[in-house]
RODO-2510 file (C-alpha; in nm, 4 decimals, decimal comma):
residues 516
     n   res          X          Y          Z
     1     m    -6,3029     8,5139    -0,3065
     2     e    -6,0180     8,3413    -0,4608
     3     k    -5,8960     8,1829    -0,1380
     4     i    -6,2182     8,0162    -0,0462
     5     e    -6,2552     7,9000    -0,3632
     6     n    -5,9335     7,7328    -0,3880
     7     f    -5,9745     7,5743    -0,0543
     8     f    -6,3424     7,4248    -0,1622
     9     d    -6,1770     7,2983    -0,5058
    10     e    -5,8860     7,1301    -0,2671
    11     m    -6,2090     6,9588    -0,0485
    12     k    -6,3777     6,8835    -0,3512
    13     n    -6,0851     6,6624    -0,5248
    14     l    -6,0564     6,4535    -0,1744
    15     f    -6,4238     6,3548    -0,1977
    16     l    -6,5359     6,0517    -0,3985
    17     e    -6,7390     6,1017    -0,6903
    18     k    -7,0442     5,8711    -0,5124
    19     d    -7,0312     6,1458    -0,2251
    20     m    -7,0680     6,4702    -0,4544
    21     d    -7,4048     6,5400    -0,3154
    22     e    -7,2963     6,5482     0,0410
    23     f    -6,9793     6,7138    -0,0358
    24     e    -7,2410     6,9932    -0,1820
    25     e    -7,4577     6,9891     0,1437
    26     l    -7,0993     7,0375     0,3607
    27     k    -6,9782     7,3310     0,1504
    28     e    -7,3139     7,5166     0,1776
    29     d    -7,3113     7,4847     0,5622
    30     m    -6,9412     7,6059     0,5531
    31     l    -7,0030     7,8888     0,3150
    32     e    -7,2895     8,0005     0,5644
    33     h    -7,0059     7,9771     0,8687
    34     i    -6,7622     8,1867     0,6560
    35     q    -7,0144     8,4035     0,5801
    36     v    -7,1262     8,4876     0,9203
    37     k    -6,7462     8,5133     1,0218
    38     l    -6,6701     8,7674     0,7546
    39     e    -6,9465     8,9932     0,8961
    40     q    -6,8417     9,0058     1,2019
    41     g    -6,5135     9,1068     1,0585
    42     e    -6,2676     8,8050     1,0818
    43     p    -5,9995     8,7893     0,8041
    44     v    -6,0477     8,4881     0,5373
    45     e    -5,7112     8,3585     0,6559
    46     v    -5,8406     8,2989     1,0450
    47     i    -6,1587     8,1479     0,9203
    48     l    -5,9960     7,8793     0,7225
    49     t    -5,7646     7,8373     0,9530
    50     k    -5,9797     7,7646     1,2374
    51     l    -6,1931     7,5390     0,9897
    52     g    -5,8834     7,3096     0,9272
    53     t    -5,7269     7,2080     0,6396
    54     p    -5,9312     7,0457     0,3601
    55     k    -5,7560     6,6915     0,3828
    56     t    -5,8418     6,7015     0,8050
    57     i    -6,1982     6,8179     0,7296
    58     v    -6,2506     6,5329     0,4397
    59     d    -6,0895     6,2554     0,6729
    60     a    -6,3233     6,3461     0,9750
    61     f    -6,6205     6,3202     0,7195
    62     y    -6,4979     5,9664     0,5972
    63     e    -6,4476     5,8707     0,9649
    64     d    -6,7778     5,9541     1,0770
    65     k    -6,9418     5,7800     0,8226
    66     r    -6,7697     5,4730     0,8713
    67     l    -6,8596     5,4934     1,2370
    68     n    -7,2365     5,5473     1,1529
    69     k    -7,2012     5,2558     0,9245
    70     a    -7,0827     5,0316     1,2011
    71     m    -7,3428     5,1515     1,4478
    72     q    -7,5877     5,0465     1,1971
    73     y    -7,4937     4,6605     1,2038
    74     e    -7,7342     4,4440     1,4021
    75     t    -7,4671     4,1896     1,4150
    76     d    -7,0673     4,1764     1,4577
    77     i    -7,0720     3,9341     1,1471
    78     i    -7,0325     4,1030     0,8242
    79     g    -7,1006     3,9144     0,5061
    80     i    -6,8374     3,8284     0,2555
    81     e    -7,0180     4,0620    -0,0124
    82     e    -6,9719     4,3377     0,2070
    83     v    -6,6103     4,2835     0,2794
    84     q    -6,5589     4,2714    -0,1059
    85     a    -6,7656     4,5641    -0,1679
    86     v    -6,5470     4,7602     0,0676
    87     a    -6,2182     4,6180    -0,0884
    88     l    -6,3379     4,7374    -0,4427
    89     q    -6,4298     5,0457    -0,3095
    90     g    -6,0821     5,1125    -0,1485
    91     k    -5,8991     4,9994    -0,5074
    92     k    -6,1373     5,2574    -0,6590
    93     d    -6,0749     5,5324    -0,4087
    94     k    -5,6785     5,5025    -0,4505
    95     l    -5,7054     5,4725    -0,8599
    96     y    -5,9355     5,8028    -0,8584
    97     k    -5,6709     5,9841    -0,6229
    98     q    -5,3998     5,8560    -0,8654
    99     v    -5,5845     5,9908    -1,1769
   100     s    -5,6510     6,3070    -0,9975
   101     r    -5,2964     6,3577    -0,9285
   102     l    -5,2045     6,3031    -1,2617
   103     k    -5,4380     6,5298    -1,3669
   104     r    -5,3137     6,8389    -1,1474
   105     v    -4,9396     6,7373    -1,2374
   106     g    -5,0438     6,7391    -1,6257
   107     f    -5,2171     7,0824    -1,5760
   108     v    -4,9235     7,2490    -1,4141
   109     a    -4,7001     7,1262    -1,6972
   110     l    -4,9190     7,2594    -1,9580
   111     k    -4,9226     7,5772    -1,7984
   112     v    -4,5499     7,6082    -1,7657
   113     i    -4,5186     7,5205    -2,1293
   114     f    -4,7572     7,7561    -2,2467
   115     v    -4,5626     8,0055    -2,0520
   116     l    -4,2463     7,9324    -2,1921
   117     l    -4,3961     7,9626    -2,5297
   118     i    -4,5511     8,2997    -2,4463
   119     v    -4,1998     8,4165    -2,3377
   120     f    -4,0240     8,2505    -2,6192
   121     s    -4,2699     8,3606    -2,8850
   122     f    -4,2830     8,7191    -2,7698
   123     v    -3,8965     8,7559    -2,7270
   124     c    -3,8522     8,5976    -3,1179
   125     f    -4,1260     8,8348    -3,2686
   126     i    -3,9499     9,1376    -3,1243
   127     w    -3,5875     8,9907    -3,2140
   128     n    -3,7033     8,9495    -3,5861
   129     l    -3,8531     9,3027    -3,5819
   130     i    -3,5620     9,4613    -3,4750
   131     k    -3,2846     9,2416    -3,6189
   132     y    -3,4367     9,1297    -3,9455
   133     d    -3,7329     9,4061    -4,0095
   134     h    -3,9278     9,0752    -4,0489
   135     f    -4,3101     9,0838    -3,9226
   136     s    -4,3791     8,6835    -3,8560
   137     i    -4,7279     8,5548    -3,9136
   138     l    -4,5960     8,2433    -3,7542
   139     i    -4,4648     8,3433    -3,4439
   140     a    -4,7408     8,5937    -3,3560
   141     l    -4,9912     8,2404    -3,4174
   142     i    -4,7723     8,0934    -3,1469
   143     f    -4,7929     8,3747    -2,9268
   144     g    -5,1711     8,4093    -2,9390
   145     n    -5,2546     8,0299    -2,9441
   146     s    -5,0616     7,9900    -2,6155
   147     l    -5,2118     8,2681    -2,4283
   148     f    -5,5645     8,1027    -2,5615
   149     g    -5,4213     7,7764    -2,4833
   150     l    -5,3976     7,9205    -2,1001
   151     g    -5,7573     8,0533    -2,0946
   152     l    -5,8656     7,7099    -2,2285
   153     l    -5,7119     7,5227    -1,9194
   154     r    -5,8905     7,7477    -1,7076
   155     d    -6,2187     7,6904    -1,8692
   156     i    -6,1481     7,3091    -1,8285
   157     n    -6,0387     7,3449    -1,4694
   158     h    -6,3659     7,5559    -1,3595
   159     k    -6,5789     7,3025    -1,5799
   160     s    -6,7055     7,5937    -1,8074
   161     t    -6,8420     7,3517    -2,0754
   162     k    -7,0428     7,6119    -2,2569
   163     r    -6,7311     7,7474    -2,4165
   164     m    -6,5101     7,4648    -2,3567
   165     s    -6,5787     7,2746    -2,6715
   166     f    -6,5926     7,5530    -2,9101
   167     f    -6,2744     7,6954    -2,7952
   168     t    -6,0958     7,3422    -2,7880
   169     l    -6,1955     7,3178    -3,1774
   170     i    -6,0367     7,6642    -3,2336
   171     f    -5,7142     7,5787    -3,0455
   172     v    -5,6928     7,2669    -3,2507
   173     i    -5,7375     7,4045    -3,5900
   174     i    -5,4762     7,6942    -3,5203
   175     s    -5,2074     7,4251    -3,3508
   176     f    -5,2750     7,2199    -3,6815
   177     f    -5,1979     7,4998    -3,9014
   178     i    -4,8863     7,5966    -3,6713
   179     i    -4,7370     7,2554    -3,7340
   180     y    -4,8084     7,2622    -4,0898
   181     s    -4,6427     7,5856    -4,1432
   182     i    -4,3379     7,4631    -3,9453
   183     h    -4,3052     7,1271    -4,1318
   184     y    -4,3258     7,3186    -4,4637
   185     k    -4,1330     7,6487    -4,3595
   186     l    -4,4527     7,8547    -4,4440
   187     f    -4,3901     8,2193    -4,2955
   188     f    -4,0157     8,1852    -4,2130
   189     y    -3,7575     8,4402    -4,2582
   190     k    -3,5890     8,3852    -4,5992
   191     g    -3,3467     8,6536    -4,5777
   192     e    -3,2364     8,9084    -4,8301
   193     v    -3,1148     8,8641    -5,1987
   194     v    -2,7482     8,9374    -5,2219
   195     d    -2,5638     8,9126    -5,5651
   196     e    -2,2100     9,0921    -5,4918
   197     s    -1,8692     9,0569    -5,5814
   198     i    -1,5705     9,1813    -5,3174
   199     q    -1,2165     9,2399    -5,4076
   200     l    -0,9717     9,2061    -5,0872
   201     n    -0,6762     9,3649    -5,0697
   202     q    -0,4157     9,1362    -5,1298
   203     n    -0,1198     9,3450    -4,9753
   204     s    -0,2071     9,3033    -4,6122
   205     l    -0,4177     8,9823    -4,6154
   206     e    -0,2523     8,6906    -4,4464
   207     s    -0,5443     8,4639    -4,3366
   208     l    -0,8905     8,4465    -4,4717
   209     t    -1,1710     8,2680    -4,2511
   210     l    -1,5304     8,2236    -4,3979
   211     t    -1,7852     8,1102    -4,1337
   212     g    -2,1562     8,0213    -4,1622
   213     d    -2,4547     7,8271    -3,9935
   214     f    -2,6896     7,8139    -4,3198
   215     p    -2,6308     7,6072    -4,6176
   216     i    -2,3488     7,7158    -4,8285
   217     n    -2,2091     7,6097    -5,1476
   218     l    -1,8691     7,6807    -5,2149
   219     t    -1,6198     7,6717    -5,4635
   220     i    -1,2485     7,7830    -5,4354
   221     e    -1,0417     7,8188    -5,7340
   222     q    -0,7168     7,9697    -5,8496
   223     t    -0,6897     8,3003    -6,0258
   224     s    -0,4455     8,4870    -6,2220
   225     s    -0,5356     8,8152    -6,0692
   226     t    -0,3092     8,9743    -5,7799
   227     y    -0,5896     9,0245    -5,5664
   228     p    -0,8334     8,7679    -5,3953
   229     s    -1,1921     8,8270    -5,4190
   230     i    -1,5170     8,6534    -5,3183
   231     k    -1,8654     8,6252    -5,5270
   232     l    -2,1879     8,5624    -5,3437
   233     k    -2,5264     8,4875    -5,4959
   234     g    -2,8159     8,4051    -5,3188
   235     r    -3,0097     8,4636    -4,9761
   236     m    -2,8418     8,6099    -4,6206
   237     t    -2,9337     8,7456    -4,3250
   238     k    -2,9952     9,1320    -4,2939
   239     d    -2,7178     9,1754    -4,0409
   240     s    -2,4963     8,9524    -4,2626
   241     k    -2,5424     9,1497    -4,5790
   242     e    -2,4764     9,4890    -4,4207
   243     d    -2,1605     9,3371    -4,2738
   244     l    -2,0167     9,2932    -4,6122
   245     k    -2,0139     9,6549    -4,7063
   246     e    -1,7976     9,7135    -4,4046
   247     l    -1,5368     9,4804    -4,4589
   248     i    -1,2014     9,6092    -4,3509
   249     d    -0,9103     9,4715    -4,5129
   250     n    -0,6490     9,3448    -4,2441
   251     k    -0,3952     9,0645    -4,1981
   252     e    -0,6481     8,8354    -4,0547
   253     m    -1,0023     8,8883    -4,2493
   254     m    -1,3121     8,7027    -4,1450
   255     i    -1,6166     8,7197    -4,3543
   256     d    -1,9578     8,5970    -4,1526
   257     l    -2,1769     8,4637    -4,4032
   258     g    -2,4656     8,4398    -4,1343
   259     q    -2,4934     8,2604    -3,7683
   260     k    -2,7697     8,0881    -3,6103
   261     t    -2,9113     8,1992    -3,2644
   262     p    -3,1926     8,0409    -3,0655
   263     m    -3,3990     8,3097    -3,2210
   264     s    -3,3437     8,1641    -3,5787
   265     l    -3,5445     7,8915    -3,5229
   266     f    -3,7874     7,9972    -3,7708
   267     t    -3,5484     8,0836    -4,0115
   268     a    -3,4965     7,9262    -4,3953
   269     m    -3,2191     8,1028    -4,5939
   270     g    -3,1818     7,8596    -4,8686
   271     e    -2,8296     7,7730    -5,0202
   272     l    -2,6114     8,0461    -5,0698
   273     d    -2,3421     8,0210    -5,3832
   274     v    -2,0092     8,1518    -5,2864
   275     s    -1,7133     8,1565    -5,5005
   276     l    -1,3825     8,2387    -5,3893
   277     s    -1,0653     8,3067    -5,5814
   278     i    -0,7379     8,2843    -5,4429
   279     p    -0,4003     8,3988    -5,6618
   280     k    -0,1700     8,0994    -5,6401
   281     s     0,1309     8,3183    -5,6219
   282     t     0,0636     8,3968    -5,2391
   283     e     0,0718     8,1689    -4,9561
   284     k    -0,2070     8,2250    -4,6916
   285     n    -0,3898     8,0574    -4,3930
   286     l    -0,7406     7,9435    -4,5184
   287     v    -1,0132     7,8697    -4,2728
   288     l    -1,3661     7,7408    -4,3469
   289     d    -1,6006     7,6882    -4,0482
   290     f    -1,9545     7,5895    -4,1797
   291     e    -2,2526     7,3728    -4,0208
   292     d    -2,3866     7,2801    -4,3839
   293     a    -2,1759     7,3166    -4,6688
   294     d    -2,0800     7,1476    -5,0414
   295     i    -1,7288     7,2599    -5,0805
   296     q    -1,5061     7,2367    -5,3896
   297     a    -1,1392     7,3328    -5,3862
   298     r    -0,8911     7,2589    -5,6792
   299     d    -0,5575     7,3775    -5,7269
   300     i    -0,4913     7,5180    -5,4105
   301     f    -0,1770     7,6751    -5,2860
   302     a    -0,2113     7,7436    -4,9192
   303     r    -0,0001     7,8045    -4,5904
   304     h    -0,2423     7,6075    -4,3727
   305     f    -0,5987     7,5111    -4,4989
   306     d    -0,8260     7,4172    -4,2253
   307     i    -1,2040     7,3170    -4,2933
   308     a    -1,4504     7,2281    -4,0305
   309     v    -1,7967     7,1312    -4,1889
   310     k    -2,1209     6,9509    -3,9741
   311     t    -2,2446     6,7927    -4,2763
   312     g    -2,1990     6,8209    -4,6484
   313     d    -1,9658     6,7039    -4,9326
   314     i    -1,6045     6,8230    -4,9508
   315     v    -1,4066     6,7703    -5,2623
   316     l    -1,0513     6,8910    -5,2183
   317     e    -0,8132     6,8502    -5,5475
   318     d    -0,4421     6,9571    -5,6195
   319     i    -0,3955     7,0803    -5,2879
   320     d    -0,0164     7,2263    -5,2079
   321     s    -0,0243     7,3183    -4,8209
   322     q     0,2159     7,2918    -4,5068
   323     h    -0,1060     7,1272    -4,3435
   324     l    -0,4320     7,0252    -4,4460
   325     r    -0,6856     6,9839    -4,1702
   326     v    -1,0664     6,8641    -4,2317
   327     v    -1,3097     6,8299    -3,9045
   328     s    -1,6534     6,6846    -3,9670
   329     e    -1,9425     6,5212    -3,7730
   330     k    -2,1112     6,3831    -4,0778
   331     a    -1,9556     6,4731    -4,4159
   332     d    -1,8402     6,2801    -4,7414
   333     l    -1,4800     6,3677    -4,8071
   334     l    -1,2536     6,3417    -5,0985
   335     v    -0,8976     6,4436    -5,1131
   336     n    -0,7377     6,3705    -5,4646
   337     n    -0,3628     6,4755    -5,5756
   338     f    -0,1781     6,6411    -5,2522
   339     d     0,1745     6,7375    -5,1361
   340     t     0,0847     6,8019    -4,7844
   341     p     0,0343     6,6496    -4,4237
   342     i    -0,3180     6,5545    -4,3694
   343     e    -0,5271     6,5485    -4,0477
   344     v    -0,8895     6,4172    -4,0779
   345     n    -1,1356     6,3927    -3,8019
   346     n    -1,4562     6,2602    -3,9703
   347     e    -1,6922     6,1320    -3,6963
   348     k    -1,9890     5,9444    -3,9322
   349     g    -1,9257     6,0352    -4,2889
   350     k    -1,6992     5,8807    -4,5785
   351     s    -1,3383     5,9567    -4,6078
   352     i    -1,1649     5,8905    -4,9458
   353     i    -0,7732     6,0200    -4,9600
   354     k    -0,5840     5,9400    -5,2561
   355     n    -0,2932     5,9987    -5,4973
   356     g    -0,0832     6,2320    -5,2675
   357     v     0,2286     6,2513    -5,0442
   358     g     0,2443     6,3380    -4,6931
   359     n     0,1865     6,2077    -4,3489
   360     m    -0,1464     6,1367    -4,2281
   361     t    -0,3697     6,1253    -3,9027
   362     v    -0,7272     5,9879    -3,9994
   363     k    -0,9950     5,9298    -3,7167
   364     t    -1,3573     5,8116    -3,7769
   365     q    -1,6138     5,7031    -3,5185
   366     t    -1,8526     5,5002    -3,8064
   367     g    -1,8582     5,5023    -4,1527
   368     f    -1,6269     5,4148    -4,4672
   369     t    -1,2234     5,5406    -4,5159
   370     n    -1,0391     5,4603    -4,8188
   371     l    -0,6707     5,5339    -4,8449
   372     l    -0,5362     5,4711    -5,1972
   373     n    -0,1765     5,5377    -5,3582
   374     i    -0,0310     5,7530    -5,0798
   375     n     0,3442     5,7962    -4,9884
   376     g     0,4827     5,9275    -4,6525
   377     d     0,6786     5,8575    -4,3683
   378     k     0,3824     5,8126    -4,1132
   379     a     0,0187     5,7015    -4,0936
   380     n    -0,2088     5,6782    -3,7927
   381     v    -0,5411     5,5369    -3,8442
   382     v    -0,8339     5,5275    -3,5777
   383     n    -1,1432     5,3761    -3,7370
   384     n    -1,3663     5,2496    -3,4513
   385     s    -1,6506     5,0767    -3,6632
   386     g    -1,7218     5,0804    -3,9975
   387     k    -1,4709     4,9603    -4,3115
   388     l    -1,1056     5,0720    -4,3667
   389     i    -0,9539     5,0014    -4,7234
   390     m    -0,5974     5,0974    -4,7810
   391     t    -0,4442     5,0032    -5,1358
   392     d    -0,1031     5,0726    -5,2832
   393     t     0,0458     5,2826    -5,0224
   394     s     0,4140     5,3039    -4,9350
   395     l     0,4110     5,4378    -4,5773
   396     d     0,7115     5,3815    -4,3508
   397     e     0,5024     5,3425    -4,0500
   398     v     0,1562     5,2980    -4,0479
   399     d    -0,0439     5,2328    -3,7273
   400     i    -0,4084     5,1310    -3,7312
   401     t    -0,6719     5,0861    -3,4131
   402     s    -0,9961     4,9823    -3,4506
   403     d    -1,2791     4,8478    -3,2385
   404     n    -1,5230     4,6773    -3,4592
   405     n    -1,4729     4,6811    -3,8446
   406     t    -1,3688     4,5039    -4,1565
   407     l    -1,0056     4,6056    -4,2600
   408     v    -0,8047     4,5340    -4,5940
   409     v    -0,4735     4,6307    -4,6589
   410     e    -0,2789     4,5314    -4,9704
   411     n     0,0396     4,6375    -5,1166
   412     q     0,1354     4,8266    -4,8341
   413     i     0,5274     4,8918    -4,8277
   414     g     0,6505     4,9564    -4,4813
   415     h     0,6106     4,8814    -4,1157
   416     t     0,2172     4,7988    -4,0818
   417     r     0,1007     4,7666    -3,7215
   418     l    -0,2692     4,6566    -3,6565
   419     n    -0,4408     4,6705    -3,3051
   420     i    -0,7959     4,5381    -3,3641
   421     k    -1,0418     4,4479    -3,0914
   422     n    -1,3181     4,2694    -3,2972
   423     g    -1,3905     4,2629    -3,6866
   424     k    -1,2227     4,1058    -4,0165
   425     i    -0,8993     4,1459    -4,1348
   426     i    -0,8033     4,0888    -4,4702
   427     l    -0,4051     4,1514    -4,5906
   428     r    -0,2725     4,0799    -4,9394
   429     e     0,0891     4,1282    -5,0814
   430     n     0,2201     4,3812    -4,8113
   431     e     0,5846     4,4260    -4,7901
   432     g     0,8070     4,5155    -4,4976
   433     t     0,7212     4,4288    -4,1607
   434     l     0,3735     4,3200    -4,0246
   435     d     0,2446     4,3360    -3,6457
   436     v    -0,1296     4,2335    -3,5711
   437     v    -0,3017     4,1963    -3,2700
   438     n    -0,6232     4,1028    -3,2776
   439     g    -0,9033     4,0116    -3,0318
   440     q    -1,1733     3,8212    -3,2341
   441     g    -1,2591     3,7707    -3,5775
   442     p    -1,0428     3,5820    -3,8372
   443     v    -0,7016     3,7144    -4,0084
   444     i    -0,6783     3,6216    -4,3656
   445     i    -0,3436     3,6831    -4,5407
   446     t    -0,2358     3,6215    -4,9034
   447     q     0,1491     3,6468    -4,9823
   448     h     0,4065     3,6090    -5,2537
   449     m     0,6988     3,7674    -5,1195
   450     p     0,8079     3,6742    -4,7508
   451     i     0,7430     3,9156    -4,4695
   452     k     0,8587     3,9752    -4,1320
   453     g     0,6490     4,0059    -3,8237
   454     s     0,4112     3,8667    -3,5823
   455     i     0,0277     3,7789    -3,4970
   456     k    -0,1427     3,7752    -3,1945
   457     s    -0,4974     3,6718    -3,1519
   458     e    -0,7260     3,5635    -2,8897
   459     s    -0,9928     3,3834    -3,0470
   460     g    -1,0228     3,4346    -3,4345
   461     l    -0,8954     3,2384    -3,6976
   462     v    -0,5690     3,3194    -3,8933
   463     k    -0,5515     3,1788    -4,2438
   464     w    -0,2201     3,2443    -4,4210
   465     v    -0,2029     3,1461    -4,8060
   466     q     0,1517     3,1654    -4,8950
   467     y     0,2933     3,1090    -5,2540
   468     a     0,6065     2,9570    -5,2634
   469     d     0,8547     2,9084    -5,5793
   470     e     1,1970     2,9408    -5,7005
   471     d     1,1789     3,3139    -5,6722
   472     n     0,9674     3,3296    -5,3982
   473     k     1,0871     3,1887    -5,0404
   474     a     0,8150     3,1627    -4,7557
   475     p     0,8836     3,2745    -4,4149
   476     g     0,9824     3,0659    -4,1268
   477     f     0,6405     3,0208    -3,9234
   478     l     0,6740     3,0048    -3,5461
   479     v     0,3406     2,8817    -3,4583
   480     k     0,1965     2,8782    -3,1112
   481     s    -0,1902     2,7723    -2,9894
   482     g    -0,3930     2,6764    -2,7466
   483     n    -0,6047     2,5151    -3,0134
   484     k    -0,5383     2,1557    -3,1529
   485     n    -0,6475     2,2731    -3,5021
   486     v    -0,3032     2,3812    -3,6355
   487     r    -0,2199     2,3525    -4,0049
   488     n     0,1324     2,4438    -4,1387
   489     d     0,2419     2,3132    -4,4864
   490     f     0,5911     2,4559    -4,4030
   491     k     0,6544     2,2818    -4,1177
   492     n     0,9261     2,0701    -4,2920
   493     s     0,9421     2,2486    -4,6206
   494     a     1,2795     2,3282    -4,8036
   495     d     1,0921     2,6774    -4,9213
   496     i     1,1691     2,8525    -4,5995
   497     d     1,3561     3,1636    -4,5882
   498     k     1,5083     3,1339    -4,2489
   499     g     1,6139     3,5074    -4,2286
   500     k     1,2730     3,6010    -4,2079
   501     p     1,0582     3,4277    -3,9425
   502     f     0,7209     3,5012    -3,8695
   503     e     0,5269     3,4170    -3,5003
   504     i     0,1801     3,3174    -3,5130
   505     e     0,0271     3,3078    -3,1610
   506     t    -0,3501     3,2061    -3,0766
   507     d    -0,5022     3,1566    -2,7469
   508     t    -0,8141     2,9564    -2,8929
   509     g    -0,8321     3,0169    -3,2621
   510     e    -0,7276     2,8063    -3,5614
   511     i    -0,4024     2,8501    -3,7637
   512     d    -0,4096     2,7334    -4,1104
   513     i    -0,0968     2,8111    -4,3083
   514     i    -0,1329     2,6846    -4,6877
   515     k     0,1027     2,6386    -4,9354
   516     k     0,0207     2,7542    -5,3021
***
């Protein structure tokens, strides 16, 4: 019976390898006893309870063995060799128990994994049949091999060596084939071919949303037609393709190009080419929400233009909108020629924004940000680490915050505020007011025109190169430093514009103000 087998399996795991013969003798005696009791009508549970737990029986066995060994000694003096042998055997016993415990935990973990694979692959297999009419050989192999793995664990546990080697070889071969298929996407669901052009009702459409989790190559362009339209070419899931036939024109239309689910693990759709044509004469809300997409949009006139892309390339040119928002985890973004307020949150990608008019909010975690030839009232830039370059801008108020990066600001006209914890700051030929708060790292300034403001630094070098001639005066430098290494070429100079003082303060850093 299973309970009796489990009882003796637990006993066996507690015995040392060298005592297996004595275990077998003890097991035979106990089986005879159990058989007698069973014939007398006692339940198995009662018999095993009276015998005691396997640990109690094994502990009693080894205690008796130690007592017998002690009684056989003719003297109370034990040789050092015997003491060392006992100590070594104790270490071996402890190691054996730890290995046995790890084996039991490993077997339980493998059983749980195989059971979860069986449940998941079964559900996934049924999902593919119902949702996509797709018979997945790969999922069937995972289901079958997981069942096979459970049987193999049972053979190993019961030491069925006759079948174990052969079945292990089969299991390894099938597992390798499954891994190979997943790596190269063999037997994955590829979707259904789509090549359609859909015209939308312009009279009722106020906002258009495109969503999709599979790779998209999207082109948005202006059309001379009075009706917007969308063209699709490539592959889509069966349900997304069927939904296209049931599109209903309403004021807020959403076109789903395919969503991923946990059952989409073995789906490989490839890239879907999408072409969206929008009349410029109408002002609409345009929303794009994709996981992986390459987007090109040119000459777009929209009320609100929202883009959310996890990864991909985004190129936006000639954008006229009340508000442009781009949210991305890792995308390369280019915005060129725009007349709109811009909000960008690009965590790890590259952001280039140039040649336009509008207020800006740009936030990045890492990566490269370049702002070029931009006019506006306000700009708020947060660039935690990476590199930020701002060139030829005319922004009335600029706030730049960074933890650790390289920052270059040149030819910026307006009030520029920098709050940098650690990094390198390079400032060239700026106009207006400049306020810098810097923790560590150098601040290097090159100026022809005088400029007002202040620099406060903890430990970084402040190096200012000021050109002074008849046309350009230097600001009056008010220097304060806890470091004795201070150079100020304009300390007693007549080339100072007293109406434009500039304060430089540092705790421990050097200050060099050089006259050119």
